[in-house]
C-alpha positions in Angstrom: 0.0 0.0 0.0 1.2 3.5 -0.9 2.4 5.7 2.0 2.4 9.0 0.0 -0.9 10.5 -1.3 -1.9 13.4 -3.4 -5.6 14.7 -3.1 -6.9 16.9 -5.9 -9.9 18.7 -4.6 -12.0 21.0 -6.8 -13.7 23.9 -5.2 -11.2 23.8 -2.5 -11.3 27.5 -1.4 -14.4 27.7 0.6 -17.1 25.6 2.5 -16.8 21.8 2.2 -13.7 21.9 -0.2 -11.8 24.2 2.2 -12.6 21.8 5.0 -11.4 18.8 3.1 -8.3 20.6 2.1 -7.4 21.2 5.8 -8.2 17.7 6.7 -6.1 16.0 4.2 -3.1 18.4 4.8 -3.5 17.3 8.5 -3.5 13.8 7.4 -0.2 14.3 5.7 -1.2 14.4 2.1 -0.1 16.7 -0.6 -3.3 18.7 -1.5 -4.0 20.3 -4.8 -7.0 23.0 -4.6 -8.4 23.6 -8.0 -10.8 26.6 -7.7 -11.6 30.0 -8.8 -10.2 31.6 -5.6 -7.5 30.7 -3.2 -7.4 29.8 0.5 -6.6 32.2 3.0 -3.9 30.0 4.5 -0.9 28.3 3.0 1.2 25.1 3.6 4.3 23.6 2.2 2.1 20.7 1.0 -0.8 22.8 -0.3 -0.7 23.8 -4.1 -3.4 26.2 -5.2 -4.4 26.2 -8.9 -6.8 29.0 -9.9 -9.1 28.2 -12.7 -12.8 28.7 -13.6 -14.2 25.2 -14.4 -16.7 26.8 -16.7 -13.8 27.4 -19.0 -13.1 24.2 -20.8 -9.7 25.3 -22.3 -8.5 26.5 -19.0 -9.7 23.4 -17.2 -8.1 21.2 -19.8 -4.8 23.0 -19.4 -4.9 23.0 -15.6 -5.6 19.3 -15.6 -2.7 18.6 -17.9 -0.3 20.7 -15.9 -1.3 18.9 -12.8 -1.1 15.5 -14.3 2.5 16.3 -15.6 3.7 17.5 -12.2 1.9 15.2 -9.7 0.6 11.6 -9.4 -2.8 12.3 -8.0 -4.1 9.4 -5.9 -7.3 11.0 -4.7 -9.7 13.1 -6.8 -12.6 14.8 -4.9 -14.9 16.7 -7.3 -16.5 19.1 -4.9 -16.9 22.2 -6.9 -20.4 23.2 -7.7 -22.9 25.9 -8.5 -26.7 26.0 -7.8 -28.2 28.8 -10.2 -31.9 28.1 -8.9 -34.7 28.8 -11.3 -38.3 27.7 -11.7 -39.0 25.7 -14.9 -40.4 28.7 -16.8 -37.3 30.7 -16.1 -34.6 28.1 -16.7 -32.2 29.0 -19.4 -30.3 26.4 -21.5 -27.1 28.3 -20.9 -27.6 27.5 -17.1 -27.9 23.7 -17.9 -24.8 23.9 -20.2 -22.8 25.7 -17.6 -23.7 23.3 -14.7 -23.0 20.4 -17.1 -19.3 21.7 -17.6 -18.9 22.4 -14.0 -20.4 19.1 -12.5 -19.7 16.8 -15.3 -17.6 18.0 -18.1 -14.6 19.4 -15.9 -14.7 16.0 -13.9 -14.2 14.1 -17.3 -11.3 16.5 -18.4 -9.6 16.0 -14.9 -10.1 12.4 -14.7 -8.7 11.8 -18.4 -5.6 13.6 -17.3 -4.9 11.8 -14.0 -6.3 8.3 -14.7 -3.2 7.1 -16.6 -1.1 7.4 -13.5 -3.8 5.8 -11.2 -4.0 2.9 -13.7 -0.2 2.5 -13.7 -0.1 2.4 -10.0 -3.3 0.3 -9.7 -4.7 2.6 -7.2 -7.1 5.6 -6.9 -9.9 7.0 -5.1 -12.5 9.2 -6.7 -15.3 10.9 -4.9 -18.0 13.0 -6.4 -20.0 15.6 -4.5 -23.5 15.2 -5.6 -26.6 16.4 -3.8 -29.8 15.3 -2.1 -31.2 17.7 -4.8 -30.5 14.9 -7.4 -33.7 13.3 -6.2 -35.7 16.3 -7.2 -36.2 19.8 -5.7 -38.2 22.8 -6.6 -36.2 25.5 -8.6 -33.4 22.9 -9.4 -34.1 21.8 -12.9 -30.6 22.3 -14.2 -28.8 21.7 -10.8 -30.7 18.4 -10.1 -30.2 17.1 -13.6 -26.4 17.4 -13.4 -26.2 16.3 -9.9 -28.0 13.2 -11.0 -25.7 12.9 -13.8 -22.8 12.6 -11.3 -24.3 9.5 -9.9 -24.8 7.8 -13.2 -21.3 8.8 -14.4 -19.8 7.6 -11.1 -21.4 4.2 -11.4 -20.0 3.9 -15.0 -16.5 4.8 -14.1 -16.8 2.4 -11.1 -17.3 -0.4 -13.5 -14.7 0.7 -16.0 -12.0 1.1 -13.3 -12.7 -1.4 -10.7 -10.3 -4.0 -11.9 -7.4 -1.4 -11.7 -7.7 -0.7 -8.1 -9.7 2.5 -8.5 -12.9 3.1 -6.7 -15.4 5.7 -7.6 -18.2 6.8 -5.1 -20.6 9.6 -4.5 -21.5 11.7 -1.4 -24.8 13.5 -1.6 -25.2 16.1 0.9 -28.5 17.7 2.1 -28.6 21.2 3.3 -25.2 22.1 4.6 -24.2 25.4 6.3 -21.9 26.7 3.8 -21.5 30.0 1.9 -23.1 28.4 -1.2 -26.1 27.4 1.0 -26.3 30.8 2.4 -26.2 32.4 -1.1 -29.7 30.9 -1.4 -30.9 31.0 2.2 -29.9 33.8 4.6 -28.1 32.6 7.6 -30.2 33.0 10.8 -33.3 33.6 8.9 -36.8 32.2 9.5 -36.5 30.3 6.3 -33.3 28.6 7.5 -35.0 27.5 10.7 -37.9 26.1 8.7 -35.6 24.0 6.4 -33.9 22.7 9.6 -37.3 21.7 11.2 -38.3 20.0 8.0 -35.2 17.6 8.2 -35.9 14.3 10.2 -33.0 15.0 12.5 -34.1 18.6 13.1 -30.9 20.3 12.1 -28.9 21.6 9.1 -25.7 19.5 8.1 -22.2 20.8 9.0 -19.1 20.4 6.8 -17.7 17.9 9.3 -20.7 15.7 8.4 -19.6 15.5 4.8 -15.9 15.2 5.7 -16.5 11.9 7.5 -18.4 10.5 4.6 -15.6 11.5 2.1 -13.1 10.1 4.5 -14.8 6.7 4.4 -14.8 6.4 0.6 -11.2 7.9 0.3 -9.7 5.5 2.8 -6.7 3.8 0.9 -7.8 0.5 2.7 -11.4 0.8 1.6 -11.2 -1.1 -1.7 -14.5 -3.1 -1.7 -16.9 -0.3 -1.9 -17.4 1.3 -5.3 -20.3 2.8 -7.5 -22.2 3.7 -4.3 -24.0 6.9 -3.3 -24.2 8.0 0.4 -26.8 10.6 1.2 -25.5 12.8 4.1 -28.8 14.6 4.6 -30.4 14.0 8.1 -32.9 11.8 6.5 -34.1 14.4 3.9 -33.6 11.8 1.1 -36.4 9.6 2.6 -38.8 12.6 3.3 -39.8 15.8 1.7 -37.7 18.9 1.7 -38.4 22.5 0.6 -35.6 25.1 0.2 
């Protein structure tokens, strides 16, 4: 089993991604944050690559550069955007943009880093989907692409399993992050109503998601692949309004 690991985390500058960057630095990994912005802290094992995953050419170049300089053992595709809209207001440009961020960029990155994973017969890939993949008002484009992550992960799991590469999905419910609070004001009555609608009667925290990612990313966890874990306080088995 390898003793040195490198985790590539998209959307690593804030929220869940920033928490994961800190976690894997603390665990002794080299961490590559691929995000539009940079973290407010630095570390000798933290590499920050600024890129907008909406930009196909820039994403392809960043992925190629990373693959040429680093052997990525863990790929956590956490970057995401919501862009909520009711059906009558959805623009195809929104669907196309979210498809690139949630799916297209993952393909570009994985195509660049998979050869080294295959050569070493080891890799851990984790997609950050959403409870919204099951359906949620105002989430036509978002839920479609987040559901697409689940299908793509299952396909990759089948294609890569024999080469020691596992591919799994974490699907968070409402988590207290800047992205969530872009849609729901922190401390608002609406936020409390959402918390009350969740079976466990609270919103999720980034550490809830970290524990799920850590399970799938564990180098010794080689017999779980193609799975989706909903970390949502039971929202995936009930109703949820945001």
